[in-house]
DRENPA-3360 file (N, C-alpha, C; in nm, 2 decimals, always signed):
BEGIN
1 = MNKVRPKK = +0.09/-0.12/+0.00/+0.00/+0.00/+0.00/+0.09/+0.12/+0.00 ~ +0.07/+0.22/-0.09/+0.16/+0.33/-0.11/+0.10/+0.46/-0.06 ~ -0.03/+0.47/-0.04/-0.08/+0.60/+0.00/-0.20/+0.59/+0.09 ~ -0.21/+0.69/+0.18/-0.33/+0.69/+0.27/-0.40/+0.82/+0.24 ~ -0.53/+0.81/+0.22/-0.61/+0.93/+0.19/-0.65/+1.00/+0.32 ~ -0.61/+1.13/+0.33/-0.66/+1.21/+0.45/-0.81/+1.21/+0.46 ~ -0.86/+1.18/+0.58/-1.01/+1.18/+0.59/-1.05/+1.29/+0.68 ~ -1.14/+1.37/+0.63/-1.19/+1.49/+0.69/-1.26/+1.46/+0.82;
9 = HLGQHFLR = -1.34/+1.35/+0.82/-1.42/+1.32/+0.94/-1.33/+1.27/+1.06 ~ -1.20/+1.23/+1.03/-1.11/+1.19/+1.13/-1.01/+1.31/+1.17 ~ -1.03/+1.42/+1.10/-0.95/+1.54/+1.13/-0.80/+1.52/+1.09 ~ -0.78/+1.44/+0.99/-0.64/+1.41/+0.95/-0.58/+1.52/+0.86 ~ -0.46/+1.56/+0.91/-0.37/+1.65/+0.83/-0.23/+1.59/+0.85 ~ -0.19/+1.52/+0.75/-0.06/+1.44/+0.76/+0.06/+1.53/+0.75 ~ +0.15/+1.53/+0.84/+0.27/+1.60/+0.84/+0.36/+1.55/+0.73 ~ +0.42/+1.64/+0.65/+0.51/+1.59/+0.54/+0.66/+1.63/+0.56;
17 = DEVIANRI = +0.68/+1.72/+0.66/+0.81/+1.78/+0.67/+0.89/+1.70/+0.78 ~ +1.00/+1.63/+0.74/+1.08/+1.55/+0.83/+1.16/+1.63/+0.93 ~ +1.19/+1.76/+0.89/+1.26/+1.84/+0.98/+1.17/+1.87/+1.10 ~ +1.05/+1.91/+1.07/+0.95/+1.93/+1.18/+0.93/+1.80/+1.26 ~ +0.92/+1.69/+1.20/+0.90/+1.56/+1.27/+1.02/+1.54/+1.36 ~ +1.14/+1.56/+1.32/+1.26/+1.54/+1.41/+1.25/+1.64/+1.53 ~ +1.20/+1.76/+1.50/+1.19/+1.85/+1.62/+1.09/+1.81/+1.72 ~ +0.98/+1.75/+1.67/+0.88/+1.70/+1.76/+0.93/+1.58/+1.84;
25 = VGGLTMHG = +0.99/+1.49/+1.78/+1.05/+1.37/+1.85/+1.16/+1.42/+1.95 ~ +1.24/+1.52/+1.90/+1.34/+1.58/+1.99/+1.29/+1.64/+2.11 ~ +1.16/+1.67/+2.12/+1.10/+1.72/+2.24/+1.08/+1.62/+2.35 ~ +1.10/+1.50/+2.33/+1.09/+1.39/+2.43/+1.22/+1.40/+2.52 ~ +1.20/+1.41/+2.65/+1.32/+1.43/+2.74/+1.34/+1.31/+2.83 ~ +1.26/+1.21/+2.82/+1.26/+1.09/+2.90/+1.22/+1.13/+3.05 ~ +1.15/+1.24/+3.07/+1.11/+1.28/+3.20/+1.02/+1.17/+3.26 ~ +1.05/+1.12/+3.38/+0.97/+1.02/+3.44/+1.02/+0.88/+3.42;
33 = AYNKVIEV = +1.13/+0.87/+3.34/+1.20/+0.74/+3.32/+1.11/+0.63/+3.26 ~ +1.03/+0.67/+3.16/+0.94/+0.57/+3.09/+1.03/+0.50/+2.98 ~ +0.98/+0.38/+2.94/+1.05/+0.31/+2.83/+0.96/+0.28/+2.72 ~ +0.83/+0.33/+2.72/+0.74/+0.31/+2.61/+0.68/+0.44/+2.57 ~ +0.68/+0.47/+2.43/+0.62/+0.59/+2.38/+0.50/+0.55/+2.29 ~ +0.38/+0.60/+2.32/+0.26/+0.57/+2.24/+0.24/+0.69/+2.15 ~ +0.24/+0.66/+2.02/+0.21/+0.76/+1.92/+0.06/+0.75/+1.88 ~ -0.01/+0.86/+1.90/-0.15/+0.86/+1.87/-0.17/+0.92/+1.73;
41 = GPGTGVLS = -0.24/+0.83/+1.65/-0.27/+0.87/+1.51/-0.14/+0.89/+1.42 ~ -0.07/+0.78/+1.41/+0.06/+0.78/+1.33/+0.04/+0.82/+1.18 ~ -0.08/+0.79/+1.13/-0.11/+0.83/+0.99/-0.02/+0.76/+0.89 ~ +0.07/+0.83/+0.83/+0.16/+0.78/+0.72/+0.30/+0.75/+0.78 ~ +0.32/+0.76/+0.91/+0.44/+0.72/+0.98/+0.56/+0.81/+0.97 ~ +0.53/+0.94/+0.95/+0.65/+1.03/+0.94/+0.72/+1.05/+1.08 ~ +0.64/+1.05/+1.18/+0.70/+1.05/+1.32/+0.74/+0.91/+1.36 ~ +0.67/+0.81/+1.32/+0.69/+0.67/+1.36/+0.83/+0.63/+1.31;
49 = KILLQDSR = +0.87/+0.66/+1.19/+1.00/+0.62/+1.14/+1.11/+0.68/+1.23 ~ +1.10/+0.80/+1.27/+1.20/+0.86/+1.36/+1.20/+0.80/+1.50 ~ +1.08/+0.78/+1.55/+1.06/+0.72/+1.69/+1.12/+0.57/+1.69 ~ +1.10/+0.50/+1.58/+1.15/+0.36/+1.58/+1.31/+0.35/+1.58 ~ +1.37/+0.46/+1.54/+1.52/+0.47/+1.54/+1.58/+0.51/+1.67 ~ +1.49/+0.55/+1.76/+1.54/+0.60/+1.89/+1.55/+0.48/+1.99 ~ +1.67/+0.45/+2.04/+1.70/+0.33/+2.12/+1.66/+0.36/+2.27 ~ +1.61/+0.48/+2.30/+1.58/+0.50/+2.44/+1.45/+0.44/+2.49;
57 = FTWWGMDV = +1.36/+0.41/+2.39/+1.23/+0.36/+2.43/+1.18/+0.27/+2.32 ~ +1.06/+0.20/+2.35/+0.99/+0.12/+2.25/+0.87/+0.19/+2.20 ~ +0.86/+0.20/+2.07/+0.75/+0.27/+2.01/+0.62/+0.18/+1.99 ~ +0.51/+0.24/+2.02/+0.38/+0.18/+1.99/+0.29/+0.28/+1.91 ~ +0.22/+0.23/+1.81/+0.14/+0.32/+1.73/-0.01/+0.28/+1.74 ~ -0.09/+0.38/+1.76/-0.24/+0.35/+1.78/-0.32/+0.44/+1.69 ~ -0.40/+0.38/+1.61/-0.48/+0.46/+1.51/-0.62/+0.40/+1.49 ~ -0.72/+0.48/+1.46/-0.85/+0.43/+1.44/-0.88/+0.40/+1.29;
65 = DSESIEYL = -0.79/+0.46/+1.21/-0.80/+0.45/+1.06/-0.74/+0.32/+1.01 ~ -0.83/+0.23/+0.96/-0.78/+0.10/+0.91/-0.68/+0.12/+0.79 ~ -0.70/+0.22/+0.71/-0.61/+0.24/+0.60/-0.47/+0.28/+0.65 ~ -0.46/+0.36/+0.75/-0.33/+0.40/+0.81/-0.27/+0.27/+0.87 ~ -0.35/+0.19/+0.94/-0.30/+0.07/+1.00/-0.24/-0.02/+0.90 ~ -0.31/-0.04/+0.79/-0.26/-0.12/+0.68/-0.13/-0.07/+0.62 ~ -0.12/+0.06/+0.61/+0.00/+0.13/+0.55/+0.12/+0.11/+0.65 ~ +0.09/+0.13/+0.78/+0.20/+0.12/+0.87/+0.25/-0.02/+0.88;
73 = RAHFPFHT = +0.16/-0.12/+0.88/+0.20/-0.26/+0.88/+0.28/-0.30/+0.76 ~ +0.25/-0.24/+0.65/+0.32/-0.27/+0.52/+0.46/-0.21/+0.52 ~ +0.47/-0.09/+0.58/+0.60/-0.02/+0.58/+0.69/-0.05/+0.70 ~ +0.63/-0.10/+0.81/+0.71/-0.14/+0.93/+0.68/-0.28/+0.97 ~ +0.71/-0.38/+0.88/+0.67/-0.51/+0.90/+0.72/-0.58/+1.02 ~ +0.83/-0.53/+1.08/+0.89/-0.59/+1.19/+0.84/-0.54/+1.33 ~ +0.73/-0.46/+1.31/+0.68/-0.39/+1.44/+0.52/-0.41/+1.44 ~ +0.47/-0.50/+1.36/+0.33/-0.51/+1.35/+0.25/-0.54/+1.48;
81 = DRIIEQDF = +0.32/-0.61/+1.57/+0.26/-0.64/+1.70/+0.24/-0.52/+1.79 ~ +0.30/-0.41/+1.75/+0.29/-0.28/+1.83/+0.21/-0.17/+1.75 ~ +0.15/-0.21/+1.64/+0.07/-0.12/+1.56/-0.08/-0.16/+1.59 ~ -0.15/-0.08/+1.66/-0.27/-0.12/+1.72/-0.39/-0.04/+1.66 ~ -0.49/-0.11/+1.61/-0.61/-0.04/+1.55/-0.71/-0.03/+1.66 ~ -0.70/+0.08/+1.74/-0.79/+0.11/+1.85/-0.80/+0.26/+1.86 ~ -0.91/+0.30/+1.93/-0.93/+0.44/+1.96/-0.86/+0.48/+2.09 ~ -0.76/+0.56/+2.09/-0.69/+0.61/+2.20/-0.78/+0.65/+2.32;
89 = LRVNLKEM = -0.89/+0.72/+2.28/-0.98/+0.78/+2.38/-1.05/+0.67/+2.46 ~ -1.06/+0.55/+2.40/-1.14/+0.44/+2.47/-1.05/+0.34/+2.53 ~ -0.92/+0.35/+2.51/-0.83/+0.24/+2.57/-0.80/+0.27/+2.71 ~ -0.79/+0.15/+2.79/-0.75/+0.16/+2.93/-0.60/+0.15/+2.93 ~ -0.53/+0.26/+2.94/-0.38/+0.26/+2.93/-0.32/+0.19/+3.04 ~ -0.38/+0.19/+3.16/-0.32/+0.12/+3.27/-0.32/-0.03/+3.25 ~ -0.43/-0.09/+3.19/-0.44/-0.23/+3.16/-0.35/-0.27/+3.05 ~ -0.35/-0.18/+2.94/-0.27/-0.22/+2.82/-0.12/-0.22/+2.85;
97 = FGGEKIAV = -0.07/-0.13/+2.94/+0.07/-0.13/+2.96/+0.11/-0.17/+3.10 ~ +0.02/-0.24/+3.17/+0.05/-0.29/+3.30/+0.09/-0.19/+3.41 ~ +0.04/-0.07/+3.40/+0.06/+0.03/+3.50/+0.20/+0.09/+3.49 ~ +0.27/+0.06/+3.38/+0.41/+0.12/+3.36/+0.40/+0.27/+3.32 ~ +0.50/+0.34/+3.35/+0.51/+0.48/+3.31/+0.53/+0.49/+3.16 ~ +0.46/+0.58/+3.09/+0.46/+0.59/+2.95/+0.47/+0.74/+2.91 ~ +0.50/+0.76/+2.78/+0.49/+0.89/+2.72/+0.40/+0.89/+2.60 ~ +0.33/+1.00/+2.57/+0.24/+1.01/+2.46/+0.29/+1.11/+2.36;
105 = IGNFPYNI = +0.28/+1.09/+2.23/+0.33/+1.18/+2.13/+0.24/+1.17/+2.01 ~ +0.23/+1.28/+1.94/+0.15/+1.28/+1.81/+0.12/+1.41/+1.75 ~ +0.09/+1.40/+1.62/+0.03/+1.51/+1.55/-0.12/+1.49/+1.56 ~ -0.17/+1.54/+1.67/-0.31/+1.50/+1.71/-0.42/+1.56/+1.62 ~ -0.52/+1.48/+1.59/-0.63/+1.53/+1.51/-0.70/+1.65/+1.59 ~ -0.72/+1.76/+1.52/-0.77/+1.88/+1.59/-0.91/+1.86/+1.65 ~ -0.98/+1.78/+1.58/-1.12/+1.76/+1.63/-1.14/+1.69/+1.76 ~ -1.03/+1.62/+1.81/-1.04/+1.55/+1.94/-0.92/+1.60/+2.03;
113 = SSQILFKI = -0.86/+1.71/+2.00/-0.74/+1.75/+2.08/-0.77/+1.77/+2.23 ~ -0.89/+1.84/+2.26/-0.93/+1.86/+2.40/-0.95/+1.73/+2.47 ~ -1.02/+1.63/+2.40/-1.04/+1.50/+2.45/-0.91/+1.42/+2.48 ~ -0.81/+1.44/+2.40/-0.68/+1.38/+2.42/-0.62/+1.43/+2.55 ~ -0.63/+1.56/+2.57/-0.58/+1.62/+2.69/-0.65/+1.57/+2.82 ~ -0.78/+1.56/+2.81/-0.86/+1.51/+2.92/-0.82/+1.36/+2.95 ~ -0.79/+1.29/+2.84/-0.75/+1.15/+2.86/-0.61/+1.14/+2.93 ~ -0.52/+1.23/+2.89/-0.39/+1.24/+2.96/-0.41/+1.28/+3.11;
121 = LEYRDYVT = -0.50/+1.37/+3.13/-0.53/+1.40/+3.27/-0.58/+1.28/+3.35 ~ -0.67/+1.21/+3.29/-0.73/+1.09/+3.35/-0.62/+0.99/+3.39 ~ -0.51/+0.98/+3.30/-0.41/+0.88/+3.33/-0.28/+0.95/+3.37 ~ -0.29/+1.06/+3.45/-0.18/+1.14/+3.49/-0.08/+1.06/+3.58 ~ -0.12/+0.95/+3.64/-0.03/+0.87/+3.72/+0.06/+0.78/+3.64 ~ +0.03/+0.77/+3.51/+0.10/+0.68/+3.42/+0.17/+0.76/+3.31 ~ +0.11/+0.87/+3.26/+0.17/+0.94/+3.15/+0.26/+1.05/+3.21 ~ +0.39/+1.03/+3.20/+0.48/+1.12/+3.27/+0.53/+1.23/+3.17;
129 = EMVGMFQK = +0.51/+1.21/+3.04/+0.55/+1.32/+2.94/+0.46/+1.31/+2.82 ~ +0.43/+1.42/+2.76/+0.35/+1.43/+2.64/+0.41/+1.54/+2.55 ~ +0.44/+1.50/+2.42/+0.47/+1.60/+2.33/+0.37/+1.59/+2.21 ~ +0.30/+1.70/+2.18/+0.20/+1.70/+2.09/+0.18/+1.82/+2.00 ~ +0.13/+1.80/+1.88/+0.10/+1.91/+1.79/-0.05/+1.94/+1.81 ~ -0.09/+2.06/+1.83/-0.22/+2.10/+1.85/-0.25/+2.23/+1.76 ~ -0.38/+2.25/+1.74/-0.42/+2.38/+1.68/-0.36/+2.49/+1.77 ~ -0.30/+2.59/+1.72/-0.23/+2.69/+1.80/-0.33/+2.75/+1.91;
137 = EVAMRVIA = -0.45/+2.77/+1.87/-0.55/+2.83/+1.96/-0.56/+2.74/+2.09 ~ -0.56/+2.61/+2.07/-0.57/+2.52/+2.18/-0.45/+2.52/+2.27 ~ -0.33/+2.52/+2.20/-0.20/+2.53/+2.27/-0.19/+2.65/+2.36 ~ -0.24/+2.77/+2.30/-0.23/+2.89/+2.38/-0.33/+2.89/+2.50 ~ -0.44/+2.82/+2.48/-0.53/+2.81/+2.59/-0.47/+2.72/+2.71 ~ -0.40/+2.62/+2.67/-0.35/+2.53/+2.77/-0.24/+2.59/+2.85 ~ -0.16/+2.68/+2.79/-0.04/+2.74/+2.86/-0.08/+2.87/+2.92 ~ -0.20/+2.92/+2.90/-0.24/+3.05/+2.95/-0.23/+3.06/+3.10;
145 = GPGGKVNG = -0.19/+3.18/+3.15/-0.19/+3.21/+3.29/-0.31/+3.29/+3.33 ~ -0.32/+3.32/+3.46/-0.43/+3.39/+3.51/-0.44/+3.53/+3.45 ~ -0.56/+3.58/+3.42/-0.58/+3.71/+3.37/-0.61/+3.71/+3.22 ~ -0.56/+3.61/+3.15/-0.59/+3.61/+3.01/-0.72/+3.56/+2.97 ~ -0.78/+3.61/+2.86/-0.91/+3.56/+2.82/-0.92/+3.42/+2.78 ~ -0.80/+3.36/+2.74/-0.80/+3.22/+2.70/-0.78/+3.13/+2.82 ~ -0.75/+3.18/+2.93/-0.74/+3.10/+3.05/-0.87/+3.03/+3.08 ~ -0.87/+2.89/+3.09/-1.00/+2.82/+3.10/-0.98/+2.69/+3.17;
153 = ILSILCQA = -1.08/+2.61/+3.15/-1.08/+2.48/+3.23/-0.96/+2.40/+3.20 ~ -0.92/+2.39/+3.07/-0.80/+2.31/+3.03/-0.67/+2.37/+3.09 ~ -0.66/+2.50/+3.10/-0.55/+2.57/+3.15/-0.53/+2.52/+3.30 ~ -0.63/+2.54/+3.38/-0.62/+2.51/+3.52/-0.60/+2.36/+3.55 ~ -0.68/+2.27/+3.48/-0.67/+2.13/+3.51/-0.53/+2.07/+3.47 ~ -0.48/+2.11/+3.35/-0.36/+2.06/+3.30/-0.24/+2.12/+3.39 ~ -0.25/+2.25/+3.42/-0.14/+2.31/+3.50/-0.14/+2.26/+3.64 ~ -0.25/+2.20/+3.69/-0.25/+2.14/+3.83/-0.16/+2.02/+3.84;
161 = YFEIEYLF = -0.14/+1.95/+3.73/-0.06/+1.82/+3.73/+0.06/+1.82/+3.64 ~ +0.07/+1.92/+3.55/+0.18/+1.91/+3.46/+0.26/+2.04/+3.45 ~ +0.39/+2.04/+3.42/+0.46/+2.16/+3.38/+0.44/+2.16/+3.23 ~ +0.40/+2.27/+3.17/+0.37/+2.28/+3.03/+0.46/+2.38/+2.96 ~ +0.52/+2.34/+2.85/+0.61/+2.43/+2.78/+0.56/+2.44/+2.63 ~ +0.57/+2.56/+2.58/+0.54/+2.59/+2.44/+0.67/+2.57/+2.37 ~ +0.68/+2.48/+2.27/+0.80/+2.45/+2.20/+0.82/+2.53/+2.07 ~ +0.73/+2.52/+1.98/+0.74/+2.60/+1.85/+0.61/+2.60/+1.77;
169 = QVDEHVFD = +0.60/+2.69/+1.68/+0.49/+2.70/+1.59/+0.51/+2.63/+1.46 ~ +0.41/+2.58/+1.40/+0.42/+2.51/+1.27/+0.32/+2.57/+1.17 ~ +0.37/+2.60/+1.05/+0.29/+2.67/+0.95/+0.21/+2.56/+0.87 ~ +0.11/+2.61/+0.80/+0.01/+2.52/+0.74/+0.07/+2.44/+0.62 ~ +0.17/+2.49/+0.55/+0.21/+2.43/+0.42/+0.28/+2.30/+0.44 ~ +0.32/+2.26/+0.57/+0.39/+2.13/+0.59/+0.30/+2.01/+0.60 ~ +0.17/+2.04/+0.59/+0.07/+1.93/+0.60/+0.00/+1.90/+0.47 ~ -0.06/+1.78/+0.46/-0.14/+1.74/+0.35/-0.27/+1.68/+0.41;
177 = PPPKVKSS = -0.38/+1.74/+0.39/-0.40/+1.88/+0.33/-0.36/+1.98/+0.43 ~ -0.33/+2.11/+0.39/-0.30/+2.21/+0.48/-0.42/+2.25/+0.56 ~ -0.41/+2.26/+0.69/-0.52/+2.31/+0.77/-0.54/+2.46/+0.75 ~ -0.65/+2.51/+0.80/-0.67/+2.66/+0.78/-0.62/+2.74/+0.90 ~ -0.55/+2.67/+0.99/-0.50/+2.74/+1.11/-0.35/+2.71/+1.13 ~ -0.29/+2.79/+1.21/-0.15/+2.76/+1.26/-0.15/+2.65/+1.36 ~ -0.04/+2.58/+1.37/-0.03/+2.47/+1.47/+0.08/+2.50/+1.57 ~ +0.08/+2.44/+1.68/+0.19/+2.46/+1.78/+0.22/+2.33/+1.85;
185 = VIRFKRNS = +0.34/+2.31/+1.88/+0.39/+2.19/+1.96/+0.41/+2.23/+2.10 ~ +0.35/+2.15/+2.19/+0.37/+2.18/+2.34/+0.42/+2.05/+2.40 ~ +0.48/+2.07/+2.52/+0.53/+1.95/+2.60/+0.47/+1.96/+2.74 ~ +0.42/+1.84/+2.78/+0.38/+1.83/+2.92/+0.48/+1.74/+3.00 ~ +0.51/+1.78/+3.12/+0.60/+1.70/+3.20/+0.52/+1.69/+3.34 ~ +0.50/+1.56/+3.38/+0.43/+1.54/+3.51/+0.50/+1.61/+3.62 ~ +0.43/+1.69/+3.70/+0.50/+1.76/+3.81/+0.50/+1.68/+3.93 ~ +0.54/+1.73/+4.05/+0.56/+1.65/+4.17/+0.43/+1.64/+4.25;
193 = VKQLACDE = +0.32/+1.69/+4.20/+0.19/+1.69/+4.28/+0.13/+1.55/+4.26 ~ +0.15/+1.47/+4.37/+0.09/+1.33/+4.37/-0.06/+1.35/+4.38 ~ -0.11/+1.44/+4.47/-0.25/+1.46/+4.49/-0.27/+1.60/+4.53 ~ -0.37/+1.67/+4.49/-0.40/+1.81/+4.53/-0.43/+1.81/+4.68 ~ -0.41/+1.92/+4.74/-0.44/+1.94/+4.89/-0.59/+1.93/+4.92 ~ -0.67/+1.93/+4.82/-0.82/+1.92/+4.84/-0.87/+1.80/+4.77 ~ -1.00/+1.78/+4.79/-1.07/+1.67/+4.72/-1.07/+1.69/+4.57 ~ -1.00/+1.60/+4.50/-0.98/+1.63/+4.35/-1.11/+1.63/+4.27;
201 = RKFFIVVK = -1.20/+1.54/+4.31/-1.33/+1.54/+4.24/-1.41/+1.67/+4.25 ~ -1.41/+1.72/+4.37/-1.47/+1.85/+4.40/-1.40/+1.97/+4.33 ~ -1.26/+1.96/+4.32/-1.18/+2.06/+4.26/-1.22/+2.07/+4.11 ~ -1.24/+1.95/+4.04/-1.28/+1.95/+3.90/-1.42/+2.01/+3.89 ~ -1.51/+1.99/+3.98/-1.64/+2.04/+3.97/-1.64/+2.20/+3.99 ~ -1.56/+2.24/+4.08/-1.55/+2.39/+4.11/-1.49/+2.46/+3.98 ~ -1.39/+2.40/+3.93/-1.32/+2.46/+3.81/-1.42/+2.47/+3.69 ~ -1.49/+2.36/+3.66/-1.58/+2.35/+3.55/-1.70/+2.44/+3.57;
209 = TAFNQRRK = -1.75/+2.44/+3.69/-1.87/+2.53/+3.72/-1.83/+2.68/+3.71 ~ -1.72/+2.71/+3.76/-1.67/+2.85/+3.75/-1.66/+2.90/+3.60 ~ -1.60/+2.82/+3.52/-1.57/+2.86/+3.38/-1.70/+2.84/+3.29 ~ -1.80/+2.77/+3.34/-1.92/+2.76/+3.26/-1.99/+2.89/+3.25 ~ -1.97/+2.98/+3.35/-2.03/+3.11/+3.35/-1.91/+3.21/+3.37 ~ -1.82/+3.21/+3.29/-1.69/+3.28/+3.31/-1.71/+3.43/+3.31 ~ -1.81/+3.49/+3.26/-1.83/+3.63/+3.26/-1.88/+3.69/+3.39 ~ -1.93/+3.59/+3.47/-1.98/+3.63/+3.61/-1.87/+3.63/+3.71;
217 = TLRNSLKS = -1.89/+3.70/+3.82/-1.80/+3.69/+3.93/-1.82/+3.55/+3.99 ~ -1.72/+3.51/+4.07/-1.73/+3.37/+4.13/-1.84/+3.36/+4.23 ~ -1.87/+3.47/+4.29/-1.99/+3.46/+4.39/-2.11/+3.42/+4.32 ~ -2.13/+3.46/+4.19/-2.25/+3.43/+4.11/-2.23/+3.30/+4.04 ~ -2.12/+3.28/+3.98/-2.10/+3.16/+3.89/-2.10/+3.03/+3.98 ~ -2.05/+3.04/+4.10/-2.05/+2.92/+4.19/-2.16/+2.92/+4.29 ~ -2.27/+3.00/+4.26/-2.38/+3.00/+4.36/-2.44/+2.86/+4.38 ~ -2.45/+2.78/+4.27/-2.51/+2.65/+4.28/-2.44/+2.55/+4.37;
225 = IQVPWDES = -2.31/+2.58/+4.40/-2.25/+2.48/+4.49/-2.22/+2.54/+4.63 ~ -2.27/+2.66/+4.66/-2.28/+2.72/+4.79/-2.14/+2.73/+4.86 ~ -2.05/+2.80/+4.80/-1.92/+2.83/+4.86/-1.94/+2.93/+4.98 ~ -1.88/+2.89/+5.09/-1.90/+2.98/+5.21/-1.80/+3.10/+5.20 ~ -1.83/+3.19/+5.11/-1.74/+3.31/+5.09/-1.71/+3.39/+5.22 ~ -1.82/+3.41/+5.30/-1.81/+3.51/+5.41/-1.75/+3.44/+5.54 ~ -1.73/+3.31/+5.53/-1.69/+3.24/+5.65/-1.55/+3.19/+5.64 ~ -1.47/+3.23/+5.54/-1.34/+3.18/+5.53/-1.25/+3.29/+5.47;
233 = EIGLLSGK = -1.12/+3.26/+5.45/-1.02/+3.36/+5.40/-1.03/+3.38/+5.25 ~ -1.12/+3.31/+5.19/-1.13/+3.32/+5.04/-1.22/+3.43/+4.99 ~ -1.28/+3.51/+5.09/-1.38/+3.61/+5.05/-1.33/+3.70/+4.94 ~ -1.20/+3.74/+4.94/-1.15/+3.84/+4.84/-1.16/+3.78/+4.70 ~ -1.17/+3.65/+4.68/-1.18/+3.59/+4.55/-1.32/+3.60/+4.49 ~ -1.42/+3.62/+4.58/-1.56/+3.61/+4.53/-1.59/+3.71/+4.43 ~ -1.52/+3.83/+4.43/-1.55/+3.93/+4.33/-1.47/+3.92/+4.20 ~ -1.39/+3.81/+4.19/-1.31/+3.79/+4.07/-1.38/+3.70/+3.97;
241 = RAEELRVE = -1.34/+3.69/+3.85/-1.39/+3.60/+3.75/-1.29/+3.48/+3.74 ~ -1.34/+3.37/+3.69/-1.27/+3.24/+3.69/-1.13/+3.26/+3.62 ~ -1.13/+3.34/+3.51/-1.01/+3.35/+3.43/-0.89/+3.42/+3.50 ~ -0.93/+3.49/+3.62/-0.83/+3.56/+3.69/-0.76/+3.48/+3.80 ~ -0.80/+3.35/+3.82/-0.75/+3.27/+3.92/-0.64/+3.18/+3.88 ~ -0.56/+3.14/+3.98/-0.45/+3.04/+3.96/-0.50/+2.90/+4.01 ~ -0.43/+2.80/+3.99/-0.46/+2.67/+4.04/-0.48/+2.67/+4.19 ~ -0.38/+2.74/+4.26/-0.39/+2.75/+4.40/-0.51/+2.81/+4.46;
249 = DFVQITLA = -0.57/+2.91/+4.38/-0.69/+2.97/+4.43/-0.81/+2.88/+4.42 ~ -0.81/+2.80/+4.31/-0.92/+2.70/+4.30/-0.91/+2.59/+4.41 ~ -0.79/+2.56/+4.45/-0.77/+2.46/+4.56/-0.82/+2.52/+4.69 ~ -0.79/+2.65/+4.72/-0.84/+2.71/+4.84/-0.99/+2.72/+4.84 ~ -1.06/+2.75/+4.73/-1.20/+2.75/+4.72/-1.26/+2.61/+4.75 ~ -1.20/+2.51/+4.69/-1.24/+2.37/+4.72/-1.23/+2.33/+4.86 ~ -1.12/+2.37/+4.93/-1.10/+2.34/+5.07/-1.21/+2.41/+5.16 ~ -1.24/+2.53/+5.12/-1.34/+2.60/+5.20/-1.48/+2.53/+5.18;
257 = LQK = -1.50/+2.48/+5.06/-1.63/+2.41/+5.03/-1.63/+2.28/+5.11 ~ -1.52/+2.22/+5.13/-1.51/+2.09/+5.20/-1.55/+2.11/+5.35 ~ -1.50/+2.23/+5.40/-1.52/+2.25/+5.55/-1.67/+2.28/+5.58;
% end
């Protein structure tokens, strides 16, 4: 099989530039001492070829596109047992890799990029590093700090558990077909937070509830979960909007709610 057709419904934009591919793979630092790297959506294997030459780890490729799977198995015949036709979003990574530390890499389909980030958050105890290509708008949202209009749910949740670095921008012409937007490569490294100082399930609820009505002050946006603003040290936060807060502020609100 010589060619894979990019499929719009799968959000496929195949990277053609090997220089960019080398830069993406070069973003892996082995943080967390993993020895397996899972490539999500290998497509035509431009990253796969470079990853397979790296002796630091074992490469695994996971794709939902049967045409890509057939192409990869034809071009990398000695690695077919690690070319998996499955949906990354539905896989139990703990069971598949026996609870080992892993890294995730990919030129991620833009239509599921947020879901991929939530998946990595879900498996944060196992994924110690991630290097990925995202639509630039999503990348900027993830690295945003307090005060910016793009600061949101993903910013807070990802920054609670990962150190995030913006690596570089990628222009449209290096893809087939070219997307209509700029792309950016970012890197996640699992931080030292084993567990937040508050109830993590309630923390997620507080963050999501606050940003669901982000134009309102927190006193109003969090009214449904009855935060005791006047009975604790967090009262000063009640007049702010969600986008103005740091991870630590949301932790303090959650602790006040627990009391």
